[in-house]
C-alpha positions in Angstrom: -0.1 -0.1 0.2 1.3 3.4 -1.0 2.0 6.0 2.2 2.5 9.4 1.5 4.2 11.6 3.9 3.8 15.5 4.4 6.2 18.1 4.2 6.5 18.2 7.6 6.8 14.4 7.8 10.6 14.7 9.3 9.8 17.5 11.9 6.8 16.2 13.4 8.5 12.8 14.1 12.0 14.6 15.5 9.6 15.8 18.1 8.3 12.4 19.1 5.0 12.0 17.7 3.3 8.7 17.5 2.5 8.6 13.7 -1.0 6.5 12.3 -2.8 6.6 8.4 -5.2 9.1 8.8 -6.5 8.6 5.5 -5.8 9.5 1.6 -3.0 7.1 1.8 -0.9 9.3 4.4 0.6 8.8 7.8 0.6 11.8 10.1 0.4 12.8 13.9 -1.9 10.6 15.9 -0.5 12.7 19.4 2.7 13.9 20.8 2.7 14.3 24.5 -0.9 13.3 25.1 -4.1 13.9 24.2 -5.6 15.7 27.0 -2.3 18.3 27.5 -2.2 18.7 23.7 -6.0 19.5 23.9 -5.9 21.7 27.0 -2.7 23.4 25.8 -4.5 24.5 22.5 -7.7 25.9 24.4 -5.0 28.1 27.0 -2.0 28.6 25.0 -1.7 27.7 21.4 -1.0 24.2 19.3 0.0 23.9 15.9 -1.4 20.8 13.6 -0.1 19.6 10.3 -3.4 18.9 8.1 -1.4 19.2 4.6 -2.9 15.4 4.4 -6.0 17.9 3.7 -7.1 18.1 -0.1 -6.3 20.8 -2.2 -8.0 21.2 -5.5 -7.4 24.0 -8.0 -9.9 25.2 -9.9 -9.3 28.0 -12.6 -10.7 29.4 -16.0 -13.8 31.4 -17.2 -16.3 29.1 -15.8 -14.4 27.9 -12.7 -17.0 29.7 -10.5 -20.2 27.9 -12.6 -18.6 24.5 -11.6 -17.9 25.2 -7.8 -21.5 26.7 -7.5 -23.1 23.7 -9.5 -20.9 20.8 -6.9 -21.4 22.7 -3.8 -24.2 23.5 -2.0 -23.3 26.7 -0.8 -23.4 29.9 -3.3 -19.7 30.8 -4.2 -21.1 33.5 -6.8 -21.8 35.5 -4.2 -18.0 35.6 -2.7 -15.6 37.8 -3.4 -11.9 37.2 -3.7 -10.2 36.9 0.0 -13.3 34.9 1.4 -13.6 31.4 2.4 -17.0 29.5 2.5 -17.7 26.5 4.0 -20.0 24.0 2.2 -21.0 20.5 1.8 -21.2 18.4 -1.8 -23.5 16.3 -2.1 -24.8 13.5 -4.5 -28.0 13.7 -6.6 -29.9 11.8 -4.0 -28.4 14.6 -1.0 -26.1 12.1 0.5 -23.2 14.0 1.7 -20.3 13.3 -0.4 -17.9 15.6 1.6 -17.9 18.7 3.5 -15.2 21.2 2.3 -14.0 25.3 2.4 -14.2 27.3 -0.5 -11.3 29.8 -1.4 -12.2 32.4 -4.1 -8.4 33.4 -5.2 -9.8 35.8 -8.1 -12.5 36.2 -10.5 -11.9 33.0 -11.9 -10.1 31.1 -9.4 -10.9 29.1 -6.7 -9.3 26.3 -4.3 -11.3 23.5 -2.6 -9.9 22.1 0.9 -11.4 18.5 1.1 -10.9 15.7 3.4 -8.3 13.5 3.5 -10.0 10.4 2.4 -12.6 12.4 0.4 -9.7 13.8 -1.6 -9.8 10.7 -3.4 -13.5 10.6 -5.0 -13.4 14.7 -4.9 -10.3 14.8 -7.8 -12.6 12.8 -10.3 -15.9 14.1 -8.9 -14.7 17.6 -9.9 -13.3 16.3 -13.0 -16.0 15.0 -14.0 -18.1 17.9 -13.5 -16.0 19.9 -15.6 -16.1 18.3 -18.5 -17.4 20.8 -21.4 -17.2 23.5 -19.3 -14.2 25.8 -19.6 -12.9 25.2 -16.1 -9.5 23.2 -14.7 -9.2 21.5 -12.1 -5.6 20.0 -10.4 -5.0 18.2 -7.5 -2.2 20.5 -5.9 -2.4 18.5 -2.0 1.6 17.4 -2.4 2.3 21.1 -3.5 1.3 22.6 -0.4 2.0 22.7 2.9 -1.1 22.9 5.6 -0.3 23.9 9.0 -2.8 24.8 11.4 -2.1 27.4 14.1 -5.2 27.3 16.8 -5.7 28.6 20.5 -6.3 32.0 21.9 -2.7 33.2 21.5 -2.1 32.4 18.0 -2.5 35.3 16.7 0.2 37.2 18.6 2.2 34.2 17.8 1.8 35.3 14.2 2.1 38.7 14.5 5.8 37.3 16.0 6.4 35.3 12.7 4.8 36.8 9.8 5.4 40.1 8.0 3.5 42.1 5.5 0.0 40.9 6.8 -2.9 42.5 8.9 -3.7 39.9 11.0 -5.5 42.2 13.5 -8.0 43.1 10.9 -8.5 39.8 9.2 -12.6 38.5 9.4 -13.5 34.9 10.3 -14.1 33.2 6.9 -11.2 35.7 5.1 -7.8 35.4 4.0 -4.8 37.7 3.5 -0.9 36.7 2.0 2.2 37.1 4.2 5.8 36.0 4.8 7.4 34.0 6.9 11.0 35.0 6.2 11.5 34.9 2.8 8.5 32.6 2.0 4.9 33.6 0.9 2.0 32.4 2.3 -1.6 32.2 2.5 -3.1 32.7 6.0 -7.1 32.0 6.7 -8.7 32.6 9.6 -10.3 29.5 10.0 -10.0 26.0 11.6 -12.1 23.4 13.4 -11.3 24.0 17.3 -13.8 26.4 18.2 -10.6 28.7 18.9 -9.2 32.0 17.5 -7.4 30.2 14.9 -5.2 30.7 11.5 -4.5 28.2 8.5 -1.6 28.6 6.3 -0.5 27.2 3.0 3.0 26.7 2.8 4.9 25.8 -0.9 5.7 22.0 -0.1 9.3 22.8 -0.8 9.7 25.6 1.9 7.8 23.9 4.7 10.3 23.0 6.6 12.0 26.3 7.0 8.7 27.5 8.2 7.7 24.7 10.5 10.9 25.6 12.3 10.5 29.4 12.0 7.2 28.5 13.7 8.4 26.6 16.9 11.3 29.0 17.7 8.9 32.0 17.6 6.2 29.6 19.5 8.3 29.1 22.4 7.6 32.4 23.8 3.6 31.8 23.3 3.3 28.2 24.9 3.1 26.5 21.4 2.9 22.9 21.2 2.2 20.5 18.6 -1.5 18.7 18.7 -2.3 15.7 16.9 -5.3 14.2 14.9 -6.4 12.7 18.1 -7.0 16.1 19.9 -8.4 17.5 16.7 -11.2 15.3 17.3 -11.8 16.1 20.9 -11.7 19.5 20.2 -14.0 19.5 17.6 -16.2 17.3 19.6 -16.5 19.7 22.3 -17.9 22.1 19.4 -20.2 19.6 18.0 -18.3 20.2 14.4 -19.6 17.1 12.7 -17.2 15.0 11.3 -17.7 13.1 7.7 -17.5 9.6 8.0 -18.0 9.5 11.2 -21.1 11.7 11.9 -22.5 12.4 8.2 -21.8 10.6 5.3 -23.5 9.5 2.0 -26.6 7.7 3.4 -27.2 11.5 5.3 -28.2 15.0 4.1 -27.1 18.1 5.3 -30.5 18.5 7.2 -29.3 15.1 9.3 -26.3 16.8 10.9 -27.4 20.4 11.3 -25.6 21.8 8.4 -28.6 22.8 6.0 -28.2 26.2 7.4 -25.1 26.4 4.3 -27.8 25.3 1.8 -28.2 28.1 -0.7 -31.8 27.4 -2.7 -31.9 30.6 -4.1 -28.9 30.2 -5.8 -30.4 28.3 -8.7 -29.6 24.6 -9.6 -26.7 22.5 -8.2 -26.4 18.7 -7.4 -28.6 17.3 -5.2 -31.2 20.8 -5.0 -34.5 18.7 -5.8 -33.5 16.1 -3.6 -32.7 18.3 -0.5 -35.7 20.4 -1.1 -38.3 16.7 -0.9 -35.7 16.1 2.0 -36.5 19.4 3.8 -40.8 19.3 2.9 -40.7 15.9 4.3 -38.7 16.5 7.5 -36.7 14.0 9.7 -37.4 11.6 11.7 -34.3 11.7 13.4 -31.9 14.1 14.7 -27.8 14.0 15.3 -27.6 14.9 19.0 -25.5 15.5 21.3 -25.0 13.5 25.1 -23.2 13.9 28.5 -22.4 10.4 29.9 -21.7 9.2 33.5 -18.8 7.8 34.4 -15.1 8.5 32.6 -15.4 6.3 30.0 -16.2 7.0 26.1 -19.0 4.9 24.5 -17.9 2.6 21.2 -18.6 4.3 18.1 -21.9 2.2 17.0 -23.2 1.4 20.5 -26.9 1.4 20.3 -29.0 4.1 22.6 -31.8 2.9 24.6 -34.5 4.3 26.1 -36.4 2.4 28.7 -35.1 -0.4 26.5 -36.3 0.8 23.4 -33.6 1.3 21.0 -33.5 5.1 20.3 -30.4 5.1 18.0 -26.8 4.8 17.6 -23.6 6.8 18.8 -21.5 8.3 16.3 -18.2 9.6 18.3 -17.4 9.2 22.2 -14.8 11.2 23.8 -13.3 12.7 26.7 -14.3 16.9 27.0 -11.2 17.4 28.4 -12.3 21.3 28.6 -15.2 20.2 30.7 -14.3 17.8 32.8 -17.2 15.2 31.1 -17.4 12.6 28.9 -19.5 13.7 25.6 -21.2 11.8 22.5 -22.5 12.4 19.9 -25.5 10.2 18.3 -27.9 10.1 15.4 -31.0 9.6 17.7 -34.9 8.9 16.8 -37.2 12.4 17.6 -39.1 11.0 20.4 -35.6 11.1 22.3 -33.7 14.6 21.1 -35.3 16.5 23.6 -32.9 18.3 25.8 -32.7 16.6 29.3 -34.0 13.1 28.3 -32.1 10.1 29.9 -31.0 7.7 28.4 -29.1 4.2 28.3 -25.9 3.4 26.2 -24.0 -0.2 27.2 -20.0 0.6 28.0 -17.9 -2.7 28.3 -21.3 -4.7 29.6 -22.8 -1.8 32.0 -25.8 0.3 31.1 -24.5 3.4 31.6 -26.7 6.9 31.5 -26.8 9.4 29.2 -28.8 12.8 28.8 -29.5 14.6 25.9 -27.4 17.8 26.2 -27.8 21.6 23.9 -24.7 21.2 21.1 -21.9 22.9 21.3 -21.1 21.6 24.9 -18.4 24.4 24.8 -18.8 28.0 24.5 -21.8 27.8 22.6 -21.6 31.6 22.0 -18.8 31.2 20.2 -17.4 34.3 21.8 -13.7 32.5 21.6 -14.0 32.1 17.9 -14.2 35.7 18.0 -11.8 36.7 20.0 
């Protein structure tokens, strides 16, 4: 089996990372000092994660906007250069193929950042729908390193490291350019931790020097690297659904609360008719948050019960380290999704109490994102 390595591979191995496969044939850091330590440091100070495994699709041409607007549910035509949008990509039946971010680089130039695994299907999907259009799709994943810097001290750190960029004025869901030494980088105010954060797009052949500069500057700000496992616990606290875990092609954006990103009034797009029918029909289940008793997470796909009746299935469960509680998300049938409903999950052969809780579990007002 092919093993792909990110441009930061040697640097993160040198920091003692425990490596593992993360999808899309890549290996990356699962954890460094420990999940709890990495999680809490990112909430308190600043953390860095290598996200180079995520797909980067470059789309250019006179009909680049038309292509992007055709495949995403959000509205690419409403974007200005320098803006970022979150969106799902759906099949004709409304099932979610991927969730991704859309960067408008110019009037005829976009970049889509896809999931690591989903890169392998999004490239042929985009190329297929580009046929007959004056739009050209290129997978630039290997050419672009992608570190994400997240946490309340992330702006302070980057202001000490980056030149030629107004980081104080950079709003969420926007990007700019700057320099780390002699290297020009794209800097977006995005991330999946629920913290003030920035994502950097770095030329792969200059990535090692940028990582070294980041680690040197970060010593004054409490910077620690974190791996994919801490990324998941940070995202769980903020109830960010993950493709392949909380959603897949068998569910629509309505099932995981992502329907607010669907722009039905923009005109036709893949999956529109099916999604309109789904909206009108309504749901019989909902993606729901749970707080569990005890100190053990539930297994993925564990059944959830209400007085012995099957209520649904767990999608992901882990420690909410910022809250000191064990959390879970689950697809539950509607009668069992009311806040405060008491349910039961089998954990290691023992029925464990679970209570339906509001999502997100952490910083529900999003104050930390706004910083």
